[in-house]
C-alpha positions, 0 to 999 in steps of 0.5 A, a space after each residue: 452442514 459445513 455450507 450452512 455453518 459458513 453461511 451463518 458465519 458470513 451473515 454474522 460477519 456482515 452484520 458485525 462489519 456492515 459499515 464496510 463497503 469493500 466487505 459487501 463487495 467481496 461477498 457479492 463477487 460471483 467468483 472465488 476470492 480469499 482475504 484476511 478478515 481485517 483487510 476490509 477496514 484498510 481497503 475502505 480507508 485507503 480506497 473510498 476517495 476513489 469510488 465512482 471516479 475515472 481511475 486506473 486500478 491494477 491488481 497483481 495476483 488475481 487468483 480465481 478472479 473474484 477480487 476483480 469483480 469485488 473492485 469493479 463493484 467497489 469503485 464503480 463503472 468508471 474504473 479501469 480494472 487491470 489484472 496481472 498474473 502468472 497463470 495463463 488461464 486468467 486470460 479467460 477473465 477478459 470476457 468479463 471486461 477486465 484487462 489481463 496481462 500474463 507475466 512475472 512481477 519480478 520480470 523487469 522486461 515484463 514490467 516495462 510492458 506494463 509501464 506502457 499502460 501509462 499513469 496508474 492511480 492504485 496498484 494493489 500487490 497481492 502477488 507472490 509476496 516474495 521480497 524480490 517481487 515486492 521490491 522490484 514492483 515498487 522500484 519499477 512501477 513507482 514512476 507510473 503512479 499518478 499524483 495522489 496515487 499509491 502502491 499498496 503492498 499487502 500480506 507484508 507479514 511475509 517479511 517475518 516468515 521463512 520461504 520468501 527470501 533472505 531476511 536481511 532483504 525483506 520488504 520491511 527492511 527496505 521500508 525502514 531504509 526508505 524512512 531514513 531516506 525520506 527524513 533526509 529531505 530535511 534541510 538539517 540533514 544530508 539531502 543527497 541521501 534522500 528519497 525524492 519519489 515517495 511523499 509518504 509511507 503508511 503502515 497497517 497490519 500486513 500492509 505498506 502503502 507508498 503514496 505519491 504527491 509530486 507537488 508537495 515534494 517540490 516544496 523545499 525544506 528550510 526554516 521559516 518564522 512568522 512575525 508574531 510577538 515574544 511575550 517572554 524570553 524563549 529558553 531551550 530546556 530540552 536537556 534540563 531534565 536529562 539526569 532524571 531520565 534513564 532512557 535505556 531503563 525506560 525502554 527496557 521496561 516498556 
């Protein structure tokens, strides 16, 4: 009875979200995998440009192995699919053609071994979700991400839950500090304090995406002007209406 209800729900869900390639691949996986229902639209948006290309995809936390089959189906046969897990039993997945490494994502010595893989296009962190694990993974493996690649940390709602580490050191707090450092690349600010490894950050519900574009980062920030004509006298009016806006009241109301 329960199985029949689940199958009906699966059929309904597929019909409702039949534009999601990653969801179809998820349901076709021969091994068990568990995901939140809203993740697949994010996967499609982030990963679709990599389909049927020769890429290196690394997933941290492979569970029962169902997600590895999902990613192989999604990306195609050219993709090199690698899994990391603490459970030594996951080595059994190598008979299906996956590369499996056993170790902790917060063990810097172990991650140094992972770095020997070379350039990686996508790292998907679905590991233990502790702040320490997430931050050490980003800081250690960021240099291994190839240009136009990314590190995707999922289940970042752990930053708002108990049991994943001290709240003042959560992944989201770390990301907020990175935003400040990225903006300090501006020539208007103290660039000594700037973050020069991450090109952009993208935020979705329960996801943080760290994107790499080294060529773009080589472009220095300075003010430029074209040779267009002035058709009227330019004025700085930014403070003209300051007495009309009570920002504190406005934001409190919001």
